[in-house]
N, C-alpha and C positions, 0 to 999 in steps of 0.2 A: 795748868796748872801756878796755885801759891807760890807765893813769893813770903817767904819770916821777913824781911828788909822792911822797914820803911821810910820814906823819903818825907826830910823839913817842907812845910809849906816854903813856899819864898814870897818873905818880905818886898808887899807892894812896892814901894820905894825901889828898893831891887830890880824888878820886874824889869823893864826898862833900859839896862842898863846889861841886864843875864840878855834880854832878846838882841842886841846891837847887835851884841859878842859870841851870838852862837855863825855857824857857818852855812850859807844860804846856800839853795838849792835853783836854778835854772827851769822857772817851769813854760817856758814859751820860749822856743830860737826860735826862728827863719830860720831854712834849709838854706836858701838863697844867699845869707848871711855868712853863712857859718865853714864851704863851700868855693873850692876856684872853681872856676866855667866848664874848665878842658875836666874833671872828673863827674861835674853833675848831667855831664853829653855823656861819657863814657857809660853812670848807671842806667843813663835811659833807657 
């Protein structure tokens, strides 16, 4: 479905600041560090 709106380009000098201000996603997480040992054993 095509869109009728245009997004203006981001000036190169503003790009680093914009990227730093954007929310980040956790791309890699070890399950051992995020769960209590009791829960790990209960789920096993």
